[in-house]
C-alpha positions as semicolon CSV with decimal commas, in nm:
position;residue;x (nm);y (nm);z (nm)
1;M;10,741;35,271;9,773
2;K;10,393;35,412;9,813
3;P;10,324;35,753;9,657
4;E;10,226;36,031;9,887
5;S;9,897;36,207;9,797
6;D;9,885;36,588;9,778
7;D;9,631;36,626;10,051
8;N;9,792;36,373;10,285
9;E;9,487;36,137;10,248
10;R;9,559;35,765;10,203
11;D;9,554;35,668;9,838
12;P;9,296;35,380;9,813
13;L;9,501;35,211;9,536
14;W;9,783;35,161;9,783
15;D;9,569;35,047;10,071
16;D;9,734;34,742;10,213
17;Q;9,412;34,597;10,361
18;W;9,331;34,401;10,043
19;F;9,623;34,179;10,119
20;D;9,504;34,101;10,470
21;E;9,237;33,859;10,328
22;F;9,513;33,653;10,154
23;S;9,744;33,649;10,450
24;E;9,463;33,542;10,679
25;M;9,357;33,262;10,439
26;A;9,720;33,136;10,436
27;D;9,740;33,156;10,808
28;R;9,416;32,952;10,848
29;R;9,539;32,677;10,606
30;L;9,913;32,670;10,708
31;G;9,915;32,795;11,067
32;D;9,958;33,144;11,210
33;G;10,241;33,343;11,046
34;S;10,298;33,090;10,774
35;A;10,205;33,305;10,486
36;C;10,508;33,522;10,489
37;E;10,750;33,313;10,698
38;Q;10,717;32,996;10,498
39;I;10,582;33,069;10,153
40;H;10,727;33,406;10,056
41;P;11,097;33,310;10,079
42;I;11,033;33,013;9,846
43;V;10,838;33,219;9,595
44;E;11,104;33,503;9,616
45;A;11,387;33,254;9,547
46;W;11,190;33,112;9,250
47;F;11,128;33,454;9,107
48;A;11,489;33,559;9,153
49;A;11,601;33,242;8,973
50;L;11,342;33,311;8,698
51;N;11,485;33,659;8,648
52;E;11,838;33,529;8,613
53;E;11,748;33,313;8,307
54;E;11,649;33,399;7,965
55;P;11,272;33,340;7,944
56;P;11,178;33,019;7,755
57;P;11,054;33,106;7,397
58;L;10,680;33,111;7,351
59;R;10,512;32,988;7,033
60;P;10,380;33,276;6,833
61;S;10,021;33,159;6,897
62;V;10,087;33,164;7,279
63;E;10,233;33,513;7,248
64;Q;9,932;33,626;7,058
65;A;9,695;33,463;7,313
66;L;9,877;33,642;7,592
67;S;9,839;33,975;7,413
68;C;9,471;33,909;7,362
69;L;9,433;33,813;7,733
70;A;9,622;34,126;7,837
71;T;9,372;34,331;7,638
72;E;9,091;34,164;7,819
73;V;9,257;34,224;8,156
74;L;9,308;34,590;8,068
75;N;8,949;34,619;7,959
76;A;8,828;34,483;8,293
77;T;9,067;34,687;8,500
78;P;8,892;34,940;8,728
79;P;8,918;35,287;8,569
80;A;9,100;35,437;8,874
81;I;9,377;35,177;8,847
82;L;9,406;35,198;8,474
83;D;9,407;35,581;8,469
84;T;9,685;35,576;8,730
85;L;9,896;35,336;8,522
86;V;9,839;35,523;8,200
87;A;9,908;35,861;8,371
88;H;10,267;35,742;8,439
89;N;10,330;35,501;8,154
90;D;10,260;35,474;7,775
91;E;9,958;35,247;7,709
92;D;10,180;35,003;7,514
93;E;10,414;34,982;7,814
94;V;10,124;34,902;8,041
95;A;10,001;34,634;7,809
96;D;10,354;34,487;7,781
97;W;10,379;34,480;8,152
98;V;10,038;34,285;8,178
99;V;10,170;34,041;7,922
100;Q;10,487;34,003;8,124
101;V;10,282;33,943;8,442
102;L;10,068;33,676;8,258
103;A;10,388;33,507;8,130
104;I;10,523;33,501;8,492
105;G;10,203;33,341;8,600
106;K;10,233;33,080;8,326
107;A;10,593;32,998;8,434
108;F;10,476;32,983;8,795
109;Q;10,206;32,737;8,700
110;Q;10,466;32,531;8,499
111;A;10,701;32,532;8,803
112;L;10,410;32,413;9,031
113;D;10,318;32,137;8,781
114;A;10,682;32,018;8,755
115;G;10,716;32,006;9,136
116;D;10,974;32,283;9,151
117;L;10,783;32,446;9,430
118;D;10,673;32,143;9,632
119;D;10,820;32,314;9,933
120;I;10,517;32,539;9,953
């Protein structure tokens, strides 16, 4: 749910227009309407299945690398976004969340490589 701003102005962090570029690119490549109608349900089912399982263990060196990458991502995050996240969450929670997002990306790439998402 998008937060309401105090002065009824649209919060630029929640502006949906950034997604239009990705949706339009998918429509160009896959046909009009394909982005959400075809791809999203497949990705959603994969993500739901991922959340039902215990995540595969990572080697300690991979965990450390993800933590280092999370630090780099946070250092490159625009201040307005980072300030908003830290205003509502502890910095360690934000860092842990970024590590989790990176780990999900790693699992997604592994699923793509293994052919688990060939339907997209």
